[in-house]
N, C-alpha and C positions, 0 to 999 in steps of 0.2 A: 823604581829600580827593581829588577828581578832578584828575588831572594835565592841565594845559592844554598847548597847543602851546608857549607861551613857557617853561613849566617844563621840558618835555622838552628844548627847545633849550638852555636854560641848564645842564641836567644833562649835556649832552654826549652825548645819545642818538644824534644824527645823525652819521654818518661821511660826510665830504664827498668822499672819493675812495676808489677800490678798487684802489690800486696794489699793496698787500700781498697775498701769496698766501693769507693766513689771515684775510681780512676777514670771513669767514662767522661767526667766533667771536662769540658774544653779539649777533648781528644777527638781528632779527625780520623786517625788511622791507628790500627794496632799492628806493630811490627812484631812478628814472631820469629825468633832465630832458633832453629832446630829442625825437626822433621815433622811428620804428620802427627805423631803423638803429642808434640808440643802444641800444635794447632788445635787438636781435639780438647785439650785442657782448657782452652779459652773460647771455644766455639759457641757454647751456650751463652756466655756473657756477651760475646759479639752479637749474637742474634737478638738478645734481649735489649741491647743498647742501640742496635742499628749501625754500629761502627764497623767498617770493612777491615779485613785482615790482609796484610801483605806478608807472605811467608818467605823467609830467607833460608834456604836449605843448607843445613850443616849435618843432616842425618844421612841415612843410607839411600832411601828411595825418594821420598818427597813427592807423592802424587799431588798434594794440595799446595805445595809451595810454588812460588813464581820466579824468584831469583835464586840462581844455583850456587851462589857463593857469597860469603860475607863481604867480599870486595865489591859486589854489585849494589850495595846499599846506596852509595853516592849517586850512581846513575838512576836508581829507582826513585830517590827523593826528588831529584831534579825533574824527572818525568811527572811525578805527582804535582809538583809546583806548576809545571807547564800545562797540566790537565791532559797529558798524553797517556791516558789509560782508560780502561773500561771496568765496569763492575759486573762480576760473575756471581749471580745469586744461586745458592744451592739449597735444595729442599731439606727440611729436617723432619724428624718424627717425634711424636710425643708419647710417652709411656705412662700409663696410669695403673697403679696397683696399690697394695696395702702400704707401701713405703712412701706414697705420694706421687707427684707428677715430675717427670724428668724429660729433658730434650736430648736427642741424639742426632749428630750429623752423619755418622757412619751406620751404626747398627745397634740393636739390642740383642744380647745373647741370653737365652733362658736355658739353663743346663743344670746338671747335677753338680753338687759341691764336691768335697773331698771324700767321695765314697765310690764304690764300684757298682752300685745299682743303676740300672737304666731308668730313664725318665719316659713316661708315657704321655705324649703330647696330643691333645685334640685341638685342631685349629678350626675356627669358624670365621667367616667373613660376612658381615651384614646379616648374621643370623643363620647362614647356611654352613654346613660342615665342608670345609675345604680339604682337609687331609688329616690323617692320624699317623704319628711317628712314634717309634720306640727306639731309643738310642741315647746318645749323650745330651741331646737337646735340640734347639732350633734357633735360627737367626732370623730376625726381621731387619732388612737393610734398605737404605735409600739407594738411588742410583750412584751417588757419590761413594757409598759404602760397598758397592759391588766389586770394587778393586781391592778391598781389604780382607777381613776375616772370611766373608762369604766366598771370595775367590779361592782362598786356601781350602775351603770346605767343598769345593767343586762347583760353585755357582757360576752363572754367566756374568759377563761384563755388560753393564747398561750405560748408555750415554747419559750424562747429567740432564740432557734435554728431554729424556723420556719421562712421562708422567706416570710413574709406577712405583710400587713397593716390591721388594724381593724377599721371598720366604725360602730359606735354605736349611735343610736338616743337617745336624752335626752327627756324623758317624751313625746313620740309621741302621737298625738291625733288620734290614730287609733289602731286597734287590730292586724293588720298584720305586722307591722314594727318590725323588729328584726335586730340584728347585722349582718354585712356582712364581710366576710374575703376575701381580694383580694390579688393578687400577689404583692410582694414588688417593682416590676418594673412598677407598675401602676402610672399614673399621675392622681390625683383626683382633679376635679374641683368642687368647692362648690359655688353655687349661692344662696344668701340669700335675700329674700324679706320680708319686715316687715314695720310696722308703728313705727315711732320713731327711736331710736338708738339701735344698737346691739353691741356686744363686742366679740372680739377674744382674748382668753386667751391661752398663750403658756406656758406649764408646770406650770400653776398656778401662774406665776409671771409677764410675759410681757402681758400687756393689751392694745389692740388697739380698739378704738371705730370706728364703721362703720355705714353706713346708707343704705337705700333701694337699692337693685340691686347690691350690692357688690359681686364681684367674687374673690375667694381665690383659689390659686393653691397649692397643697400639694403633695410632692413626697419624696421618700427615699433620704436621704442626702448621699453624698460621704464621709462624715465624720462619725466617730463612737466615742462612749465614752468607754474608757477602764477602767476596774476595776481590782484591785488586789484581787485574790482569793487564799486561802490556801488549797482548796480541802477538801475532807472528807464529803461533804454534797451535794447531788444532788439537782437540781432545784425542783424536785417534793417533796423531803423530806423537803426542806426549805419552799416550798409553804404550805404544810400541817401544819407545825409548826407555821408559821406566821398567817395563816388563823384561827388556833385555838386560838392564842393570840388575833386576831382581834375580834373574836366572844365572848371573855370573857369580857363582859361589866359589870362594877360595877356601881351601882347607889348610893353608899355611899358618 
């Protein structure tokens, strides 16, 4: 007999929090109720465990979510039970520096901390100098992250199907500096020179303080983050709808 949403719920299939380190055991899907920020908090654990995420949007935009309201959970679960879904695999990047190794689904921001001094950034890819920036810092983003911080900093939008990494300067103190798209097999070396302290922020949550002459290595990770999708909406259709919501600013 087909398992319905109520039967699954009554059987205790759903885990309502992920405080335990071993929540992945006997878990088939991770339901994230919130917005993109909530998904980013769990993305690295999803990637490491191989458990796909189903995002239920209760935030403002929700580029990464699939269901647009809490009321849609019942329908979503029934479709999961029926196998009526696809898995959308998103590339991640790995950051290596003095603070260790970290994974990002959206981006890594290397910038000045709480000071007014600019950061001098030298970028190299596979040993060749790619660019030099002076400004607030630089972003290294995945195609998924191209609709996040990088977009706000003036970067282009990349389809998740594009095999590339995106380099976007943050408030560069020059007129020629623009975003650069490089192949996703590139190893990007970032050397930061500054007075005082700088900060490395991974997906807006992990923060590592650094000092002058710090070198950070960034490359595509072997891991990926998987999302449950029900189809019916292309990336470009979703993009147009979400950007329209983003632009609808109310000052009331």
